[in-house]
N, C-alpha and C positions, 0 to 999 in steps of 0.2 A: 551627397551625390554618391561618394564611395560606399556609404553605409547601405544606400538604396541598391546599388549595383553588383555589390560583392555578397550581399546576404543570400545564402542559399534557400532561406525560407521566404524571401520576398517574391511577391507575384505583381505583374504589372499589366494594365489593359490601356490602350489608346483609342480615342475616338477621333475619326478622320471625316473631313469633307474634301474628297479627292485627295490630294497629296498634303493637304494643310491638317495639321493636328489641332483640334479644338478642345480636346480634354484628356486628362490622364488620371487613372486611379492607382494608387500604390497601396498593396496590402502586404501583410506578413502572416505567416503560419504560425500560431501559438499553441501551447498545450501539449497534449500527447504524453504527458508525464506518467510515471508509474503510479499506481493506486497509493503506495506508501509515501512517495514523495508528495502527492497530492493531499494526502491526509496530514502531512507535517505543515504544509502550506496553510491548509485551513485551520490548523491549531496555533498558527503563528510561530512556529518553530523553525521554519525555513523561508528564505525569500530568495529568488533567482533573478538574474539580470534578464531583461526582456519579459515576455509573456505578460505584458501589462494588463490585458483585458482578462485572461484566463485566470491570473494570479489574483486580481482584484476580486473577481467574482467568487473564487474559492475562499479567500481569507476574510473579505468583509461581508459577503451575502452568505457564507457558510456552507457552500456546496463544493465538496472536492471533486465532484465530476466536471465541473467546470474548468479544472486543471488537467483532468485525464484525458477529456474530449479534445479533439483538434478543432481550433478555430481559425478562420481567415480574419483576421483584424484589418478593417480598412484604416489605413494610417493617414492617408491624404487623398483629397479629390481636388482637382484644379480644372476649371473650364474657363475658356477664353471669354472675355467681357462680351463681345458680339454674339456668342452662342448660347448665353445663359437664358434661362426661362423657357428653353427649347426641349427640355427632358434629356439632355446629354448625360447629365449626372445620374439620373435614374436609370438609364440605359447602361451605363458603366457598372453601376452596382448589380443590375440585373445579370450582365454577363459574368461578372465576378461570383455571383451566387451559382449560376450554371456551372461554372468551371469547378466551383468548390463541391458541388454535388458529385461531378464526374470524377473528382480527386477523393471522394469518400470522406471528405471533411464532415464535421458534425454541425458546426454553425458559422454564420458570417455576422460580425459585429463591429462595434465602433465605439469610440469614447471621446467626447468633446465637451467644451464649455457649454452648459445647457442654455438654449435660448428657444422661445417660441418657434421661430422660423426654422432653425435646424431641425427640431423636433418634428415640424410639419414635413420636411424633407425626407427624413428618414422613415417616418411613418409612411410615406408615399412609396418609399422602397420595400415596405413591409417588415421593417424592423421594430421591435416591441421594446419599449422601456424596461429595463431589469434592475436598475441600480442608479441611485443618486449619491454622488459622494459627500462626505460630510464637511469638507473644507473647500473653500472658495479658491479657484486658481489665481495665482499670483499675476499671470498675464491678462487674463480676461475678466477677472473679478466674478466668474460664474461659477456654480458648483458644476463639477464634472458629471455628466449624464452618459450612461452606458446603455447600449440598445443592441438587441440579438435577434437573429432569425435562424430558425432551425432548419437544416438540411437534411439530416438523418432523423430517423424515428427517435433515437435517444437524444438528439440535439433538440428536437421539438418539445419532447417532455421536459427537458431541463429548462428551456425558455418557459414553459407553462408554469413550473414549480417556482422558478424565480420571480415571475410576475405575480403570483399567488402570494409569495412571501413578502415581496415589497408592498402589495396591497394590505396585508395584515399589519405590517409595521407602520404604514403611511400615517394613519391618524395619530400615532403616538409621536412619531419623528417629526412630522411637519413643523409643529409649533416649538419643538425643543432643538432640532438640529438644523433647520432651515428658515430661521427668523427673516433673513434678507432675501429670500427666494421671490423672484418677480410674480406678482399676484397671478397674472395671465398664464405664466408658465406653470404655477401651481395648479390652476384649474384645468389646464390642458393635459398635464399629467394625472390628475385625479380622474379625468374622462377616459384616459387610457387604460387604467387598471381594472381588473376584474372585480365584480361586486363581492362584498364579503359580509353584508347585513341584510337581515329581514326583520321588519318591523312587527312588534306584537301589538294587540289591540290596547295594551296600556300605553305603548310608544304613541300609537296614532291618537289616543285621547289626549296625551300631553301635547302633541303638535296642533291639535284642535284648540286646546286651551290657550296655548301660546299665540295662535293666529287670530282667534276670535274672542279671547278674554284678556285677563290682566296677568297671567302666569308669567313670572319674571324671566328674564334672559338667562341669568345664571343657572336657575333650576331647569330651564329647558335645554341648556347647552348639551348635556349628554345624549339626548335624543336627536338634537339637531346634528351633532357630529356623526351619530350612527346613521342618520338619514343620507349623509354624504356618500356612504358605501352602499346604498341601495341601488339596485340595477336600474340604469336609465336616468338617474338624478343627476349626476355630474354632467352629463352630456345636455339635460335640459337646462341646468344652470347657465351653461355657457351662452345661452340665448337670451338671458335675463340682463336688464339694466343694473341690477343690484349685485351682480357677479362678483365684483371686486370687494364690496363690502363684506359679502358672505364669507369668501375665502379669508380675508384678513380677520374678520370677527369670530367666526365659527371655527375654521380650520386651523388657523394661525393663532388665534386666541390673543389677538393684540388688544391692549388697553383702550378703552374709549378716548382718553386724552390723545393716545398715539394715532387712533383712527381719524380723530378731528384734526390733528395737526397734518395728516396725510390728505386731507380734503375729502374723505371718504364719507363724512357725516358732519353735522353741525353740533354734535354732542351725543351724550348716552340716549337721551330721550328720542331725538331725532332717529339714531341708528337703530334703536329697537323698533320704532314705529315702522321704518322701512323694511326691517327684517320680518316683522309680522305680516306686512303686506305681502312680501316674497312668499312667505310660507302659506298664506292664503291661496295665492296664485298656484303654488304647488299642489295643494290639495284639491284645487278645482279643475286645473289644466295640465298639472304635470304627469308623469308616468305613474302607474299604478303602485301604490304603497302597501 
């Protein structure tokens, strides 16, 4: 409480029904560091107390602008039980964004233990995912997910670049850095990232050979992974019954015994057959490839 009320960088908003408080948002202004200090943080040569989100995006995502720009990081949101699911939290975030814009801040952001439900909430508040931490939090067991919304033109440009960079790194890091990531959260995050791939005629021929022929899964894996980053495909996949099998087998590249143990398939032959059927549906009824 003392940290909250005494901090000059703290900002707070209260939602009321009459005289009754039903929600509180606590935020803190981070960043605004000199370009020289921001560059040192990006290089891993300096680390400051505070500035959790700004510093993380500079040092881990590699963008010194994240530390030199000013960000309102939402630290906590609390809504009374009887007032939940009524949009109170979203309205608090909207008011915080309006105030951040008037105060000439560049971004509004947050960092939390990633879950599908929280991702949906923050997306409803117009924040975009820009980074997923590499280490699971000790308290929640989840990977920290960081999301951002641009208030200024510079802030909007930073959000776009952070999202594009995450999308480019996503296919490589997902199987290596986030093996325990919840499959539905992985699918939801994939659908939130900008497209980075376009298929060639050769790619489409390989997809057809996998779907309608006997081309092996391993030989088809490179083009299947590439297909994950084509415009509209991740969103289409979220509507399919084999979504979790696709994420685990294609994107996380888990072994067939592991997939069988997780109840996603009866074995390699069953798994491949179901993925072939899914690709047939994609070619026939999915977005244009």
